[in-house]
N, CA, C and O of each residue as an XYZ file, in Angstrom:
520
protein
N     139.477     91.449    198.032
C     139.820     91.853    199.372
C     139.556     90.690    200.322
O     138.577     89.958    200.180
N     140.431     90.542    201.268
C     140.311     89.460    202.239
C     140.462     90.057    203.623
O     141.563     90.460    203.997
N     139.381     90.126    204.398
C     139.406     90.806    205.687
C     140.191     90.058    206.751
O     140.436     90.618    207.819
N     140.599     88.813    206.507
C     141.418     88.067    207.461
C     142.898     88.109    207.088
O     143.746     87.660    207.860
N     143.203     88.629    205.943
C     144.571     88.657    205.439
C     145.394     89.698    206.169
O     144.930     90.815    206.397
N     146.620     89.337    206.538
C     147.491     90.264    207.240
C     148.641     90.756    206.388
O     149.523     91.453    206.890
N     148.654     90.413    205.125
C     149.710     90.857    204.226
C     149.117     91.401    202.949
O     147.900     91.512    202.805
N     149.995     91.737    202.026
C     149.572     92.260    200.735
C     150.329     91.498    199.667
O     151.534     91.274    199.786
N     149.616     91.098    198.623
C     150.219     90.303    197.576
C     149.828     90.849    196.213
O     148.704     91.311    196.015
N     150.763     90.792    195.279
C     150.509     91.178    193.894
C     151.204     90.154    193.008
O     152.200     89.548    193.404
N     150.676     89.970    191.821
C     151.274     89.016    190.902
C     152.428     89.643    190.128
O     152.501     90.859    189.950
N     153.308     88.790    189.683
C     154.412     89.211    188.817
C     153.857     89.901    187.572
O     154.423     90.882    187.091
N     152.753     89.380    187.061
C     152.112     89.958    185.876
C     151.721     91.423    186.108
O     151.956     92.267    185.242
N     151.129     91.731    187.267
C     150.739     93.103    187.588
C     151.967     93.997    187.709
O     151.974     95.119    187.203
N     152.998     93.503    188.376
C     154.236     94.268    188.537
C     154.815     94.624    187.169
O     155.267     95.749    186.956
N     154.800     93.665    186.247
C     155.317     93.927    184.898
C     154.423     94.887    184.130
O     154.919     95.786    183.451
N     153.108     94.708    184.230
C     152.176     95.593    183.505
C     152.315     97.044    183.950
O     152.212     97.959    183.133
N     152.552     97.257    185.249
C     152.657     98.615    185.794
C     154.087     99.140    185.810
O     154.342    100.252    186.271
N     155.026     98.328    185.300
C     156.443     98.701    185.254
C     156.965     99.102    186.633
O     157.663    100.104    186.785
N     156.605     98.288    187.637
C     157.063     98.558    189.000
C     158.453     97.960    189.209
O     158.820     96.967    188.581
N     159.208     98.580    190.094
C     160.541     98.080    190.425
C     160.420     97.094    191.575
O     159.884     97.423    192.634
N     160.920     95.889    191.361
C     160.937     94.892    192.431
C     162.203     95.067    193.257
O     163.239     95.493    192.747
N     162.105     94.735    194.537
C     163.292     94.715    195.380
C     163.309     93.408    196.162
O     162.266     92.828    196.463
N     164.533     92.956    196.487
C     164.692     91.675    197.168
C     164.229     91.790    198.614
O     164.508     92.770    199.304
N     163.522     90.771    199.043
C     163.009     90.662    200.409
C     162.969     89.193    200.779
O     163.007     88.329    199.903
N     162.894     88.909    202.038
C     162.659     87.557    202.542
C     161.388     87.635    203.374
O     161.439     87.987    204.553
N     160.257     87.312    202.777
C     158.955     87.472    203.412
C     158.361     86.091    203.680
O     158.005     85.385    202.736
N     158.249     85.692    204.950
C     157.606     84.412    205.236
C     156.090     84.560    205.118
O     155.509     85.515    205.636
N     155.462     83.616    204.440
C     154.002     83.629    204.287
C     153.479     82.259    204.685
O     153.919     81.230    204.173
N     152.535     82.273    205.604
C     151.940     81.011    206.048
C     150.542     80.901    205.468
O     149.751     81.842    205.533
N     150.253     79.748    204.903
C     148.977     79.555    204.238
C     148.173     78.420    204.829
O     148.262     78.110    206.017
N     147.390     77.815    203.968
C     146.486     76.742    204.357
C     147.271     75.598    204.991
O     148.339     75.216    204.513
N     146.728     75.070    206.058
C     147.309     73.928    206.768
C     148.689     74.235    207.347
O     149.484     73.323    207.575
N     148.977     75.532    207.587
C     150.228     75.931    208.213
C     151.446     75.870    207.321
O     152.570     75.993    207.807
N     151.253     75.686    206.038
C     152.383     75.616    205.109
C     153.023     77.003    205.006
O     152.343     77.995    204.744
N     154.340     77.056    205.215
C     155.069     78.318    205.148
C     155.941     78.343    203.904
O     156.587     77.355    203.555
N     155.945     79.495    203.242
C     156.754     79.687    202.039
C     157.442     81.042    202.169
O     156.861     81.989    202.699
N     158.657     81.133    201.694
C     159.361     82.409    201.690
C     159.196     83.057    200.328
O     159.465     82.445    199.294
N     158.751     84.299    200.342
C     158.592     85.076    199.112
C     159.828     85.960    198.992
O     160.227     86.599    199.966
N     160.434     86.003    197.820
C     161.745     86.626    197.664
C     161.738     88.044    197.094
O     162.777     88.703    197.076
N     160.590     88.519    196.633
C     160.549     89.862    196.043
C     159.336     90.643    196.543
O     158.307     90.073    196.906
N     159.492     91.961    196.550
C     158.402     92.863    196.915
C     158.430     94.046    195.946
O     159.402     94.252    195.219
N     157.358     94.805    195.954
C     157.256     96.019    195.138
C     156.339     96.993    195.856
O     155.485     96.583    196.641
N     156.511     98.266    195.592
C     155.656     99.295    196.183
C     154.628     99.744    195.162
O     154.904     99.812    193.964
N     153.451    100.045    195.653
C     152.364    100.447    194.770
C     151.476    101.446    195.497
O     151.169    101.273    196.676
N     151.072    102.480    194.796
C     150.127    103.446    195.346
C     148.756    103.135    194.765
O     148.574    103.071    193.549
N     147.798    102.943    195.663
C     146.432    102.626    195.255
C     145.588    103.873    195.450
O     145.638    104.510    196.502
N     144.809    104.220    194.426
C     143.946    105.394    194.485
C     142.528    105.007    194.107
O     142.309    104.152    193.249
N     141.576    105.643    194.756
C     140.180    105.466    194.400
C     139.891    106.189    193.093
O     140.435    107.261    192.829
N     139.031    105.594    192.284
C     138.582    106.268    191.060
C     137.462    107.249    191.356
O     137.126    108.069    190.502
N     136.871    107.184    192.557
C     135.667    107.944    192.863
C     135.856    108.988    193.960
O     134.950    109.785    194.206
N     137.015    109.001    194.625
C     137.253    109.995    195.681
C     138.747    110.290    195.726
O     139.500    109.826    194.870
N     139.177    111.060    196.723
C     140.589    111.382    196.840
C     141.342    110.406    197.742
O     142.477    110.687    198.128
N     140.740    109.267    198.088
C     141.383    108.268    198.936
C     142.552    107.629    198.202
O     142.446    107.289    197.023
N     143.669    107.469    198.909
C     144.825    106.787    198.351
C     145.689    106.242    199.480
O     145.633    106.729    200.610
N     146.479    105.237    199.166
C     147.405    104.660    200.135
C     148.560    104.010    199.391
O     148.394    103.535    198.268
N     149.724    103.990    200.016
C     150.898    103.346    199.426
C     151.194    102.084    200.225
O     151.180    102.096    201.456
N     151.464    100.985    199.500
C     151.642     99.689    200.137
C     152.827     98.966    199.497
O     153.055     99.057    198.291
N     153.570     98.248    200.333
C     154.587     97.322    199.832
C     153.945     95.945    199.726
O     153.353     95.459    200.690
N     154.057     95.319    198.566
C     153.451     94.025    198.283
C     154.507     92.947    198.144
O     155.593     93.192    197.619
N     154.186     91.755    198.616
C     154.965     90.574    198.279
C     154.565     90.183    196.861
O     153.381     90.184    196.526
N     155.543     89.852    196.033
C     155.287     89.532    194.624
C     155.296     88.014    194.433
O     156.263     87.334    194.776
N     154.206     87.506    193.882
C     154.035     86.072    193.640
C     153.786     85.809    192.160
O     153.257     86.674    191.462
N     154.159     84.630    191.673
C     153.830     84.294    190.287
C     152.314     84.249    190.075
O     151.819     84.653    189.022
N     151.581     83.758    191.074
C     150.129     83.606    190.970
C     149.554     83.658    192.388
O     150.149     83.105    193.312
N     148.412     84.311    192.568
C     147.783     84.385    193.886
C     146.804     83.240    194.081
O     146.808     82.579    195.119
N     145.972     83.011    193.087
C     144.983     81.935    193.142
C     144.540     81.613    191.720
O     145.016     82.217    190.759
N     143.635     80.667    191.600
C     143.078     80.356    190.287
C     142.067     81.406    189.866
O     141.918     82.437    190.521
N     141.377     81.139    188.776
C     140.364     82.070    188.272
C     139.222     82.189    189.277
O     138.752     81.193    189.826
N     138.785     83.427    189.506
C     137.683     83.710    190.425
C     136.665     84.567    189.683
O     137.065     85.565    189.083
N     135.398     84.247    189.686
C     134.814     82.964    190.063
C     135.255     81.890    189.070
O     135.787     82.201    188.005
N     135.034     80.650    189.420
C     135.487     79.572    188.545
C     134.620     79.427    187.297
O     135.077     78.905    186.280
N     133.362     79.889    187.370
C     132.463     79.876    186.213
C     131.683     81.187    186.185
O     131.640     81.914    187.178
N     131.074     81.481    185.055
C     130.246     82.680    184.913
C     129.105     82.644    185.928
O     128.468     81.608    186.122
N     128.852     83.790    186.577
C     127.753     83.913    187.529
C     126.729     84.882    186.944
O     127.052     86.039    186.673
N     125.514     84.420    186.752
C     124.456     85.280    186.214
C     123.964     86.191    187.328
O     123.315     85.740    188.271
N     124.278     87.479    187.212
C     123.897     88.454    188.234
C     122.752     89.353    187.763
O     122.465     90.372    188.392
N     122.107     88.985    186.673
C     121.071     89.836    186.079
C     119.869     90.042    186.996
O     119.190     91.063    186.891
N     119.592     89.103    187.887
C     118.432     89.259    188.775
C     118.822     89.670    190.194
O     118.030     89.488    191.119
N     120.023     90.220    190.388
C     120.485     90.635    191.710
C     119.985     92.023    192.100
O     120.098     92.411    193.263
N     119.447     92.763    191.166
C     118.932     94.097    191.487
C     120.016     95.149    191.660
O     119.835     96.105    192.414
N     121.128     94.986    190.980
C     122.196     95.990    191.045
C     121.690     97.239    190.326
O     121.321     97.164    189.153
N     121.666     98.388    191.010
C     121.131     99.612    190.403
C     121.866    100.005    189.121
O     123.091     99.912    189.046
N     121.112    100.443    188.120
C     121.673    100.943    186.867
C     122.572    102.124    187.191
O     122.224    102.949    188.036
N     123.705    102.217    186.546
C     124.603    103.359    186.724
C     125.522    103.243    187.929
O     126.385    104.100    188.117
N     125.365    102.212    188.752
C     126.237    102.025    189.902
C     127.641    101.696    189.406
O     127.827    100.756    188.632
N     128.636    102.478    189.856
C     130.010    102.263    189.419
C     130.653    101.205    190.308
O     130.991    101.474    191.461
N     130.818    100.014    189.770
C     131.423     98.926    190.518
C     132.943     98.951    190.360
O     133.458     99.341    189.312
N     133.650     98.536    191.398
C     135.108     98.472    191.314
C     135.529     97.450    190.264
O     136.506     97.657    189.545
N     134.793     96.355    190.180
C     135.066     95.335    189.181
C     133.815     95.097    188.360
O     132.956     94.307    188.752
N     133.703     95.762    187.239
C     132.486     95.679    186.429
C     132.225     94.267    185.911
O     131.081     93.916    185.625
N     133.267     93.462    185.789
C     133.119     92.091    185.295
C     133.320     91.079    186.417
O     133.868     90.000    186.196
N     132.873     91.432    187.623
C     133.057     90.595    188.805
C     132.467     89.201    188.644
O     132.900     88.262    189.312
N     131.496     89.063    187.777
C     130.791     87.785    187.618
C     131.389     86.884    186.532
O     130.853     85.811    186.255
N     132.475     87.307    185.929
C     133.134     86.527    184.880
C     134.483     86.016    185.403
O     135.200     86.755    186.078
N     134.828     84.772    185.101
C     136.121     84.250    185.560
C     137.281     85.131    185.097
O     137.361     85.523    183.933
N     138.167     85.428    186.029
C     139.335     86.242    185.712
C     140.409     85.988    186.753
O     140.139     85.431    187.817
N     141.617     86.397    186.442
C     142.719     86.204    187.380
C     142.663     87.271    188.480
O     142.104     88.351    188.294
N     143.247     86.942    189.607
C     143.353     87.868    190.730
C     144.790     88.368    190.746
O     145.720     87.576    190.901
N     144.979     89.670    190.587
C     146.330     90.229    190.505
C     146.775     90.949    191.762
O     147.950     91.287    191.905
N     145.842     91.187    192.673
C     146.203     91.899    193.887
C     145.312     91.406    195.025
O     144.116     91.186    194.834
N     145.896     91.237    196.196
C     145.160     90.797    197.371
C     145.521     91.734    198.505
O     146.677     91.811    198.921
N     144.514     92.451    199.004
C     144.729     93.457    200.038
C     144.450     92.900    201.422
O     143.583     92.041    201.588
N     145.175     93.381    202.407
C     145.018     92.944    203.787
C     143.932     93.689    204.534
O     143.333     94.633    204.018
N     143.689     93.250    205.754
C     142.587     93.744    206.579
C     142.665     95.245    206.846
O     141.638     95.921    206.789
N     143.842     95.785    207.134
C     143.913     97.201    207.482
C     143.538     98.100    206.313
O     142.903     99.135    206.517
N     143.913     97.733    205.099
C     143.538     98.519    203.923
C     142.035     98.423    203.689
O     141.394     99.408    203.321
N     141.481     97.248    203.899
C     140.046     97.067    203.726
C     139.272     97.952    204.700
O     138.283     98.583    204.327
N     139.728     97.992    205.942
C     139.054     98.841    206.938
C     139.155    100.311    206.555
O     138.175    101.046    206.681
N     140.322    100.754    206.090
C     140.473    102.145    205.635
C     139.562    102.422    204.437
O     138.951    103.486    204.338
N     139.483    101.449    203.535
C     138.653    101.586    202.347
C     137.180    101.733    202.735
O     136.487    102.612    202.223
N     136.703    100.872    203.639
C     135.300    100.948    204.055
C     135.010    102.230    204.833
O     133.908    102.773    204.748
N     135.987    102.710    205.586
C     135.814    103.998    206.271
C     135.662    105.122    205.249
O     134.865    106.040    205.443
N     136.438    105.046    204.146
C     136.317    106.035    203.081
C     134.940    105.966    202.446
O     134.329    107.000    202.175
N     134.445    104.754    202.205
C     133.117    104.597    201.615
C     132.055    105.188    202.536
O     131.133    105.859    202.072
N     132.179    104.941    203.836
C     131.201    105.479    204.786
C     131.198    107.003    204.736
O     130.133    107.620    204.710
N     132.394    107.622    204.724
C     132.470    109.087    204.636
C     131.853    109.559    203.321
O     131.117    110.545    203.301
N     132.149    108.860    202.220
C     131.619    109.213    200.909
C     130.093    109.131    200.912
O     129.414    110.023    200.404
N     129.560    108.046    201.491
C     128.103    107.889    201.581
C     127.481    109.009    202.409
O     126.428    109.535    202.047
N     128.122    109.377    203.514
C     127.596    110.450    204.354
C     127.600    111.778    203.609
O     126.674    112.576    203.757
N     128.641    112.022    202.805
C     128.702    113.248    202.005
C     127.567    113.274    200.985
O     126.950    114.318    200.772
N     127.287    112.133    200.353
C     126.189    112.053    199.382
C     124.852    112.306    200.082
O     124.021    113.066    199.585
N     124.649    111.667    201.236
C     123.403    111.871    201.993
C     123.248    113.333    202.356
O     122.163    113.896    202.205
N     124.323    113.965    202.836
C     124.271    115.377    203.204
C     123.969    116.234    201.982
O     123.191    117.185    202.069
N     124.574    115.909    200.846
C     124.336    116.654    199.615
C     122.857    116.614    199.250
O     122.267    117.643    198.920
N     122.256    115.425    199.308
C     120.858    115.300    198.937
C     119.947    115.969    199.951
O     118.893    116.484    199.577
N     120.319    115.975    201.214
C     119.503    116.680    202.221
C     119.474    118.178    201.922
O     118.437    118.829    202.055
N     120.612    118.708    201.521
C     120.694    120.134    201.189
C     119.845    120.422    199.953
O     119.189    121.461    199.885
N     119.848    119.521    198.984
C     119.118    119.712    197.735
C     117.612    119.602    197.906
O     116.864    120.193    197.127
N     117.152    118.864    198.900
C     115.725    118.604    199.049
C     114.999    119.761    199.660
O     113.785    119.696    199.852
């Protein structure tokens, strides 16, 4: 997720894996140092939370590649204090892997609002139980 991003991007690989239908578009994308590139294809995708009923539908610009491997090397997270049983969105976040989807700021804000509501529901649940 990139909170400064104003668009949505997915890789050709993801589009093929999910058997999504591409459609022709002319999408200007401006990147580092003001370089502008036209992206010629887009696809629609519905994103759903694995942990709640949150979902959203987004049209993505389709690119051959979004970026290189992230992180670039293995990151030892064993001493970070991540609670046992915590369901992470990316369980292998610390291992180099490709990035297949890049979400824009508005989706991130909606996502964090969903997390806040989810956290409040959990807090309320435990207050009732105590």
